PDB file of N, CA, C and O in Angstrom, chain B, residues numbered from 101:
ATOM      1  N   MET B 101      -9.979  19.669 -15.441  1.00  0.00           N
ATOM      2  CA  MET B 101      -8.568  19.349 -15.291  1.00  0.00           C
ATOM      3  C   MET B 101      -8.407  18.371 -14.126  1.00  0.00           C
ATOM      4  O   MET B 101      -8.779  18.676 -12.993  1.00  0.00           O
ATOM      5  N   VAL B 102      -7.854  17.203 -14.414  1.00  0.00           N
ATOM      6  CA  VAL B 102      -7.635  16.177 -13.405  1.00  0.00           C
ATOM      7  C   VAL B 102      -6.202  16.279 -12.905  1.00  0.00           C
ATOM      8  O   VAL B 102      -5.248  16.157 -13.674  1.00  0.00           O
ATOM      9  N   ILE B 103      -6.069  16.502 -11.617  1.00  0.00           N
ATOM     10  CA  ILE B 103      -4.732  16.628 -11.030  1.00  0.00           C
ATOM     11  C   ILE B 103      -4.221  15.270 -10.561  1.00  0.00           C
ATOM     12  O   ILE B 103      -3.035  14.968 -10.697  1.00  0.00           O
ATOM     13  N   ILE B 104      -5.114  14.451 -10.009  1.00  0.00           N
ATOM     14  CA  ILE B 104      -4.745  13.124  -9.530  1.00  0.00           C
ATOM     15  C   ILE B 104      -5.766  12.129 -10.075  1.00  0.00           C
ATOM     16  O   ILE B 104      -6.972  12.377 -10.051  1.00  0.00           O
ATOM     17  N   THR B 105      -5.266  11.015 -10.560  1.00  0.00           N
ATOM     18  CA  THR B 105      -6.161  10.028 -11.140  1.00  0.00           C
ATOM     19  C   THR B 105      -6.749   9.132 -10.059  1.00  0.00           C
ATOM     20  O   THR B 105      -6.295   9.124  -8.915  1.00  0.00           O
ATOM     21  N   GLU B 106      -7.760   8.388 -10.448  1.00  0.00           N
ATOM     22  CA  GLU B 106      -8.394   7.442  -9.529  1.00  0.00           C
ATOM     23  C   GLU B 106      -7.387   6.399  -9.034  1.00  0.00           C
ATOM     24  O   GLU B 106      -7.389   6.040  -7.857  1.00  0.00           O
ATOM     25  N   ALA B 107      -6.536   5.920  -9.930  1.00  0.00           N
ATOM     26  CA  ALA B 107      -5.533   4.916  -9.572  1.00  0.00           C
ATOM     27  C   ALA B 107      -4.512   5.485  -8.583  1.00  0.00           C
ATOM     28  O   ALA B 107      -4.119   4.800  -7.638  1.00  0.00           O
ATOM     29  N   GLN B 108      -4.082   6.725  -8.793  1.00  0.00           N
ATOM     30  CA  GLN B 108      -3.120   7.347  -7.880  1.00  0.00           C
ATOM     31  C   GLN B 108      -3.728   7.559  -6.495  1.00  0.00           C
ATOM     32  O   GLN B 108      -3.058   7.375  -5.479  1.00  0.00           O
ATOM     33  N   LEU B 109      -4.988   7.944  -6.466  1.00  0.00           N
ATOM     34  CA  LEU B 109      -5.678   8.128  -5.191  1.00  0.00           C
ATOM     35  C   LEU B 109      -5.774   6.810  -4.438  1.00  0.00           C
ATOM     36  O   LEU B 109      -5.495   6.752  -3.240  1.00  0.00           O
ATOM     37  N   LEU B 110      -6.167   5.755  -5.136  1.00  0.00           N
ATOM     38  CA  LEU B 110      -6.261   4.442  -4.499  1.00  0.00           C
ATOM     39  C   LEU B 110      -4.897   3.963  -4.005  1.00  0.00           C
ATOM     40  O   LEU B 110      -4.792   3.406  -2.913  1.00  0.00           O
ATOM     41  N   GLU B 111      -3.862   4.177  -4.798  1.00  0.00           N
ATOM     42  CA  GLU B 111      -2.510   3.773  -4.392  1.00  0.00           C
ATOM     43  C   GLU B 111      -2.076   4.519  -3.134  1.00  0.00           C
ATOM     44  O   GLU B 111      -1.442   3.935  -2.255  1.00  0.00           O
ATOM     45  N   GLY B 112      -2.412   5.797  -3.042  1.00  0.00           N
ATOM     46  CA  GLY B 112      -2.088   6.567  -1.842  1.00  0.00           C
ATOM     47  C   GLY B 112      -2.833   6.076  -0.616  1.00  0.00           C
ATOM     48  O   GLY B 112      -2.269   6.021   0.477  1.00  0.00           O
ATOM     49  N   ILE B 113      -4.087   5.724  -0.791  1.00  0.00           N
ATOM     50  CA  ILE B 113      -4.876   5.207   0.331  1.00  0.00           C
ATOM     51  C   ILE B 113      -4.332   3.859   0.790  1.00  0.00           C
ATOM     52  O   ILE B 113      -4.194   3.616   1.989  1.00  0.00           O
ATOM     53  N   ILE B 114      -4.025   2.986  -0.162  1.00  0.00           N
ATOM     54  CA  ILE B 114      -3.454   1.673   0.187  1.00  0.00           C
ATOM     55  C   ILE B 114      -2.120   1.856   0.906  1.00  0.00           C
ATOM     56  O   ILE B 114      -1.880   1.226   1.935  1.00  0.00           O
ATOM     57  N   GLY B 115      -1.258   2.707   0.376  1.00  0.00           N
ATOM     58  CA  GLY B 115       0.061   2.923   0.982  1.00  0.00           C
ATOM     59  C   GLY B 115      -0.020   3.527   2.367  1.00  0.00           C
ATOM     60  O   GLY B 115       0.675   3.080   3.280  1.00  0.00           O
ATOM     61  N   GLY B 116      -0.859   4.539   2.538  1.00  0.00           N
ATOM     62  CA  GLY B 116      -0.994   5.185   3.846  1.00  0.00           C
ATOM     63  C   GLY B 116      -1.565   4.249   4.892  1.00  0.00           C
ATOM     64  O   GLY B 116      -1.087   4.201   6.025  1.00  0.00           O
ATOM     65  N   THR B 117      -2.593   3.502   4.505  1.00  0.00           N
ATOM     66  CA  THR B 117      -3.200   2.557   5.436  1.00  0.00           C
ATOM     67  C   THR B 117      -2.225   1.441   5.789  1.00  0.00           C
ATOM     68  O   THR B 117      -2.109   1.052   6.951  1.00  0.00           O
ATOM     69  N   GLY B 118      -1.528   0.931   4.784  1.00  0.00           N
ATOM     70  CA  GLY B 118      -0.538  -0.123   5.033  1.00  0.00           C
ATOM     71  C   GLY B 118       0.574   0.339   5.950  1.00  0.00           C
ATOM     72  O   GLY B 118       0.997  -0.398   6.842  1.00  0.00           O
ATOM     73  N   TRP B 119       1.057   1.570   5.733  1.00  0.00           N
ATOM     74  CA  TRP B 119       2.128   2.110   6.574  1.00  0.00           C
ATOM     75  C   TRP B 119       1.687   2.172   8.038  1.00  0.00           C
ATOM     76  O   TRP B 119       2.425   1.750   8.929  1.00  0.00           O
ATOM     77  N   ILE B 120       0.505   2.689   8.280  1.00  0.00           N
ATOM     78  CA  ILE B 120      -0.011   2.806   9.650  1.00  0.00           C
ATOM     79  C   ILE B 120      -0.138   1.432  10.291  1.00  0.00           C
ATOM     80  O   ILE B 120       0.276   1.246  11.435  1.00  0.00           O
ATOM     81  N   LEU B 121      -0.705   0.464   9.571  1.00  0.00           N
ATOM     82  CA  LEU B 121      -0.898  -0.877  10.128  1.00  0.00           C
ATOM     83  C   LEU B 121       0.425  -1.579  10.410  1.00  0.00           C
ATOM     84  O   LEU B 121       0.598  -2.170  11.475  1.00  0.00           O
ATOM     85  N   PHE B 122       1.363  -1.517   9.459  1.00  0.00           N
ATOM     86  CA  PHE B 122       2.639  -2.193   9.652  1.00  0.00           C
ATOM     87  C   PHE B 122       3.446  -1.560  10.781  1.00  0.00           C
ATOM     88  O   PHE B 122       4.001  -2.280  11.610  1.00  0.00           O
ATOM     89  N   VAL B 123       3.523  -0.243  10.832  1.00  0.00           N
ATOM     90  CA  VAL B 123       4.291   0.418  11.890  1.00  0.00           C
ATOM     91  C   VAL B 123       3.671   0.140  13.252  1.00  0.00           C
ATOM     92  O   VAL B 123       4.389  -0.128  14.214  1.00  0.00           O
ATOM     93  N   TYR B 124       2.346   0.200  13.344  1.00  0.00           N
ATOM     94  CA  TYR B 124       1.663  -0.109  14.616  1.00  0.00           C
ATOM     95  C   TYR B 124       1.996  -1.530  15.067  1.00  0.00           C
ATOM     96  O   TYR B 124       2.340  -1.755  16.227  1.00  0.00           O
ATOM     97  N   TYR B 125       1.891  -2.482  14.145  1.00  0.00           N
ATOM     98  CA  TYR B 125       2.175  -3.874  14.490  1.00  0.00           C
ATOM     99  C   TYR B 125       3.620  -4.041  14.952  1.00  0.00           C
ATOM    100  O   TYR B 125       3.873  -4.670  15.980  1.00  0.00           O
ATOM    101  N   PHE B 126       4.566  -3.485  14.202  1.00  0.00           N
ATOM    102  CA  PHE B 126       5.969  -3.661  14.542  1.00  0.00           C
ATOM    103  C   PHE B 126       6.318  -3.011  15.881  1.00  0.00           C
ATOM    104  O   PHE B 126       7.072  -3.580  16.670  1.00  0.00           O
ATOM    105  N   LYS B 127       5.776  -1.832  16.133  1.00  0.00           N
ATOM    106  CA  LYS B 127       6.092  -1.143  17.388  1.00  0.00           C
ATOM    107  C   LYS B 127       5.518  -1.868  18.599  1.00  0.00           C
ATOM    108  O   LYS B 127       6.130  -1.873  19.667  1.00  0.00           O
ATOM    109  N   ASN B 128       4.344  -2.483  18.439  1.00  0.00           N
ATOM    110  CA  ASN B 128       3.676  -3.100  19.580  1.00  0.00           C
ATOM    111  C   ASN B 128       3.963  -4.584  19.766  1.00  0.00           C
ATOM    112  O   ASN B 128       3.815  -5.095  20.876  1.00  0.00           O
ATOM    113  N   TYR B 129       4.365  -5.285  18.722  1.00  0.00           N
ATOM    114  CA  TYR B 129       4.505  -6.732  18.837  1.00  0.00           C
ATOM    115  C   TYR B 129       5.898  -7.267  18.557  1.00  0.00           C
ATOM    116  O   TYR B 129       6.164  -8.439  18.822  1.00  0.00           O
ATOM    117  N   LEU B 130       6.783  -6.456  18.035  1.00  0.00           N
ATOM    118  CA  LEU B 130       8.139  -6.913  17.747  1.00  0.00           C
ATOM    119  C   LEU B 130       9.140  -6.017  18.467  1.00  0.00           C
ATOM    120  O   LEU B 130       8.904  -4.823  18.648  1.00  0.00           O
ATOM    121  N   ASP B 131      10.237  -6.597  18.868  1.00  0.00           N
ATOM    122  CA  ASP B 131      11.268  -5.841  19.568  1.00  0.00           C
ATOM    123  C   ASP B 131      12.452  -5.604  18.632  1.00  0.00           C
ATOM    124  O   ASP B 131      13.539  -6.146  18.832  1.00  0.00           O
ATOM    125  N   TRP B 132      12.219  -4.787  17.615  1.00  0.00           N
ATOM    126  CA  TRP B 132      13.250  -4.450  16.638  1.00  0.00           C
ATOM    127  C   TRP B 132      13.662  -3.005  16.826  1.00  0.00           C
ATOM    128  O   TRP B 132      12.958  -2.221  17.463  1.00  0.00           O
ATOM    129  N   SER B 133      14.809  -2.663  16.267  1.00  0.00           N
ATOM    130  CA  SER B 133      15.237  -1.266  16.299  1.00  0.00           C
ATOM    131  C   SER B 133      14.309  -0.448  15.398  1.00  0.00           C
ATOM    132  O   SER B 133      13.725  -0.993  14.461  1.00  0.00           O
ATOM    133  N   PRO B 134      14.166   0.855  15.669  1.00  0.00           N
ATOM    134  CA  PRO B 134      13.294   1.684  14.825  1.00  0.00           C
ATOM    135  C   PRO B 134      13.708   1.692  13.355  1.00  0.00           C
ATOM    136  O   PRO B 134      12.854   1.774  12.472  1.00  0.00           O
ATOM    137  N   GLN B 135      14.999   1.607  13.090  1.00  0.00           N
ATOM    138  CA  GLN B 135      15.473   1.593  11.705  1.00  0.00           C
ATOM    139  C   GLN B 135      15.007   0.322  10.989  1.00  0.00           C
ATOM    140  O   GLN B 135      14.559   0.380   9.844  1.00  0.00           O
ATOM    141  N   THR B 136      15.113  -0.813  11.659  1.00  0.00           N
ATOM    142  CA  THR B 136      14.682  -2.080  11.072  1.00  0.00           C
ATOM    143  C   THR B 136      13.175  -2.090  10.867  1.00  0.00           C
ATOM    144  O   THR B 136      12.687  -2.523   9.823  1.00  0.00           O
ATOM    145  N   GLU B 137      12.436  -1.610  11.870  1.00  0.00           N
ATOM    146  CA  GLU B 137      10.979  -1.535  11.753  1.00  0.00           C
ATOM    147  C   GLU B 137      10.577  -0.678  10.558  1.00  0.00           C
ATOM    148  O   GLU B 137       9.711  -1.064   9.774  1.00  0.00           O
ATOM    149  N   GLY B 138      11.204   0.477  10.422  1.00  0.00           N
ATOM    150  CA  GLY B 138      10.883   1.377   9.320  1.00  0.00           C
ATOM    151  C   GLY B 138      11.214   0.780   7.968  1.00  0.00           C
ATOM    152  O   GLY B 138      10.435   0.899   7.022  1.00  0.00           O
ATOM    153  N   PHE B 139      12.367   0.136   7.874  1.00  0.00           N
ATOM    154  CA  PHE B 139      12.773  -0.472   6.603  1.00  0.00           C
ATOM    155  C   PHE B 139      11.830  -1.591   6.200  1.00  0.00           C
ATOM    156  O   PHE B 139      11.361  -1.628   5.063  1.00  0.00           O
ATOM    157  N   VAL B 140      11.549  -2.500   7.118  1.00  0.00           N
ATOM    158  CA  VAL B 140      10.672  -3.634   6.807  1.00  0.00           C
ATOM    159  C   VAL B 140       9.262  -3.140   6.503  1.00  0.00           C
ATOM    160  O   VAL B 140       8.620  -3.644   5.582  1.00  0.00           O
ATOM    161  N   ALA B 141       8.774  -2.167   7.259  1.00  0.00           N
ATOM    162  CA  ALA B 141       7.448  -1.606   6.988  1.00  0.00           C
ATOM    163  C   ALA B 141       7.407  -0.965   5.607  1.00  0.00           C
ATOM    164  O   ALA B 141       6.422  -1.125   4.886  1.00  0.00           O
ATOM    165  N   TRP B 142       8.454  -0.247   5.226  1.00  0.00           N
ATOM    166  CA  TRP B 142       8.493   0.394   3.911  1.00  0.00           C
ATOM    167  C   TRP B 142       8.459  -0.645   2.796  1.00  0.00           C
ATOM    168  O   TRP B 142       7.728  -0.483   1.818  1.00  0.00           O
ATOM    169  N   VAL B 143       9.246  -1.713   2.937  1.00  0.00           N
ATOM    170  CA  VAL B 143       9.269  -2.769   1.917  1.00  0.00           C
ATOM    171  C   VAL B 143       7.897  -3.428   1.806  1.00  0.00           C
ATOM    172  O   VAL B 143       7.411  -3.669   0.701  1.00  0.00           O
ATOM    173  N   LEU B 144       7.273  -3.719   2.945  1.00  0.00           N
ATOM    174  CA  LEU B 144       5.955  -4.353   2.921  1.00  0.00           C
ATOM    175  C   LEU B 144       4.900  -3.426   2.321  1.00  0.00           C
ATOM    176  O   LEU B 144       4.017  -3.881   1.593  1.00  0.00           O
ATOM    177  N   VAL B 145       4.985  -2.146   2.618  1.00  0.00           N
ATOM    178  CA  VAL B 145       4.046  -1.182   2.028  1.00  0.00           C
ATOM    179  C   VAL B 145       4.248  -1.119   0.520  1.00  0.00           C
ATOM    180  O   VAL B 145       3.273  -1.045  -0.228  1.00  0.00           O
ATOM    181  N   TRP B 146       5.479  -1.146   0.069  1.00  0.00           N
ATOM    182  CA  TRP B 146       5.754  -1.112  -1.368  1.00  0.00           C
ATOM    183  C   TRP B 146       5.110  -2.317  -2.055  1.00  0.00           C
ATOM    184  O   TRP B 146       4.445  -2.170  -3.080  1.00  0.00           O
ATOM    185  N   TYR B 147       5.310  -3.513  -1.483  1.00  0.00           N
ATOM    186  CA  TYR B 147       4.690  -4.713  -2.050  1.00  0.00           C
ATOM    187  C   TYR B 147       3.165  -4.637  -1.989  1.00  0.00           C
ATOM    188  O   TYR B 147       2.488  -5.001  -2.950  1.00  0.00           O
ATOM    189  N   LEU B 148       2.625  -4.168  -0.872  1.00  0.00           N
ATOM    190  CA  LEU B 148       1.176  -4.033  -0.724  1.00  0.00           C
ATOM    191  C   LEU B 148       0.602  -3.107  -1.792  1.00  0.00           C
ATOM    192  O   LEU B 148      -0.434  -3.406  -2.385  1.00  0.00           O
ATOM    193  N   ARG B 149       1.276  -1.980  -2.036  1.00  0.00           N
ATOM    194  CA  ARG B 149       0.820  -1.041  -3.077  1.00  0.00           C
ATOM    195  C   ARG B 149       0.832  -1.696  -4.449  1.00  0.00           C
ATOM    196  O   ARG B 149      -0.125  -1.558  -5.212  1.00  0.00           O
ATOM    197  N   LYS B 150       1.904  -2.406  -4.767  1.00  0.00           N
ATOM    198  CA  LYS B 150       2.006  -3.038  -6.081  1.00  0.00           C
ATOM    199  C   LYS B 150       0.949  -4.118  -6.252  1.00  0.00           C
ATOM    200  O   LYS B 150       0.314  -4.196  -7.304  1.00  0.00           O
ATOM    201  N   ILE B 151       0.750  -4.944  -5.248  1.00  0.00           N
ATOM    202  CA  ILE B 151      -0.276  -5.988  -5.315  1.00  0.00           C
ATOM    203  C   ILE B 151      -1.656  -5.356  -5.422  1.00  0.00           C
ATOM    204  O   ILE B 151      -2.477  -5.784  -6.233  1.00  0.00           O
ATOM    205  N   GLY B 152      -1.912  -4.348  -4.610  1.00  0.00           N
ATOM    206  CA  GLY B 152      -3.208  -3.671  -4.653  1.00  0.00           C
ATOM    207  C   GLY B 152      -3.489  -3.036  -5.995  1.00  0.00           C
ATOM    208  O   GLY B 152      -4.612  -3.115  -6.492  1.00  0.00           O
ATOM    209  N   MET B 153      -2.496  -2.410  -6.592  1.00  0.00           N
ATOM    210  CA  MET B 153      -2.700  -1.757  -7.888  1.00  0.00           C
ATOM    211  C   MET B 153      -2.865  -2.788  -9.007  1.00  0.00           C
ATOM    212  O   MET B 153      -3.620  -2.556  -9.951  1.00  0.00           O
ATOM    213  N   ASN B 154      -2.171  -3.917  -8.912  1.00  0.00           N
ATOM    214  CA  ASN B 154      -2.370  -4.966  -9.908  1.00  0.00           C
ATOM    215  C   ASN B 154      -3.778  -5.545  -9.815  1.00  0.00           C
ATOM    216  O   ASN B 154      -4.418  -5.794 -10.837  1.00  0.00           O
ATOM    217  N   LEU B 155      -4.261  -5.760  -8.594  1.00  0.00           N
ATOM    218  CA  LEU B 155      -5.633  -6.243  -8.418  1.00  0.00           C
ATOM    219  C   LEU B 155      -6.632  -5.225  -8.946  1.00  0.00           C
ATOM    220  O   LEU B 155      -7.598  -5.590  -9.616  1.00  0.00           O
ATOM    221  N   TYR B 156      -6.408  -3.964  -8.650  1.00  0.00           N
ATOM    222  CA  TYR B 156      -7.294  -2.900  -9.127  1.00  0.00           C
ATOM    223  C   TYR B 156      -7.308  -2.832 -10.651  1.00  0.00           C
ATOM    224  O   TYR B 156      -8.374  -2.743 -11.261  1.00  0.00           O
ATOM    225  N   SER B 157      -6.136  -2.874 -11.259  1.00  0.00           N
ATOM    226  CA  SER B 157      -6.046  -2.822 -12.725  1.00  0.00           C
ATOM    227  C   SER B 157      -6.734  -4.032 -13.361  1.00  0.00           C
ATOM    228  O   SER B 157      -7.454  -3.887 -14.348  1.00  0.00           O
ATOM    229  N   SER B 158      -6.515  -5.219 -12.801  1.00  0.00           N
ATOM    230  CA  SER B 158      -7.162  -6.418 -13.325  1.00  0.00           C
ATOM    231  C   SER B 158      -8.670  -6.316 -13.209  1.00  0.00           C
ATOM    232  O   SER B 158      -9.393  -6.641 -14.151  1.00  0.00           O
ATOM    233  N   PHE B 159      -9.150  -5.865 -12.057  1.00  0.00           N
ATOM    234  CA  PHE B 159     -10.580  -5.731 -11.821  1.00  0.00           C
ATOM    235  C   PHE B 159     -11.188  -4.696 -12.767  1.00  0.00           C
ATOM    236  O   PHE B 159     -12.257  -4.914 -13.337  1.00  0.00           O
ATOM    237  N   LYS B 160     -10.500  -3.578 -12.924  1.00  0.00           N
ATOM    238  CA  LYS B 160     -11.013  -2.512 -13.783  1.00  0.00           C
ATOM    239  C   LYS B 160     -11.033  -2.946 -15.243  1.00  0.00           C
ATOM    240  O   LYS B 160     -12.003  -2.671 -15.950  1.00  0.00           O
ATOM    241  N   ASN B 161      -9.975  -3.621 -15.713  1.00  0.00           N
ATOM    242  CA  ASN B 161      -9.926  -4.077 -17.101  1.00  0.00           C
ATOM    243  C   ASN B 161     -10.946  -5.183 -17.355  1.00  0.00           C
ATOM    244  O   ASN B 161     -11.542  -5.243 -18.431  1.00  0.00           O
ATOM    245  N   LYS B 162     -11.149  -6.050 -16.378  1.00  0.00           N
ATOM    246  CA  LYS B 162     -12.123  -7.136 -16.524  1.00  0.00           C
ATOM    247  C   LYS B 162     -13.532  -6.570 -16.652  1.00  0.00           C
ATOM    248  O   LYS B 162     -14.304  -7.026 -17.495  1.00  0.00           O
ATOM    249  N   ASN B 163     -13.877  -5.587 -15.831  1.00  0.00           N
ATOM    250  CA  ASN B 163     -15.212  -4.993 -15.868  1.00  0.00           C
ATOM    251  C   ASN B 163     -15.393  -4.056 -17.049  1.00  0.00           C
ATOM    252  O   ASN B 163     -16.518  -3.811 -17.484  1.00  0.00           O
ATOM    253  N   LYS B 164     -14.290  -3.530 -17.570  1.00  0.00           N
ATOM    254  CA  LYS B 164     -14.365  -2.608 -18.707  1.00  0.00           C
ATOM    255  C   LYS B 164     -14.754  -3.360 -19.986  1.00  0.00           C
ATOM    256  O   LYS B 164     -15.531  -2.856 -20.797  1.00  0.00           O
ATOM    257  N   SER B 165     -14.211  -4.562 -20.156  1.00  0.00           N
ATOM    258  CA  SER B 165     -14.466  -5.325 -21.376  1.00  0.00           C
ATOM    259  C   SER B 165     -15.811  -6.026 -21.364  1.00  0.00           C
ATOM    260  O   SER B 165     -16.285  -6.447 -22.419  1.00  0.00           O
ATOM    261  N   SER B 166     -16.440  -6.165 -20.209  1.00  0.00           N
ATOM    262  CA  SER B 166     -17.735  -6.852 -20.121  1.00  0.00           C
ATOM    263  C   SER B 166     -18.872  -5.962 -20.514  1.00  0.00           C
ATOM    264  O   SER B 166     -20.026  -6.389 -20.494  1.00  0.00           O
TER     265      SER B 166
END
């Protein structure tokens, strides 16, 4: 019984890592309010997850057909 798929696991790793990196960068290098930092970090993490999953799907489908 599979509870979480390989793709879901990868998406979680990409999202968690992206969140940590973006929040660290914003807190240390930008002088924004915490609300703005959180919002922008969330949007960037969302895009990072989508781009990462599209790359993963393309890579997996390309190697599957070969």
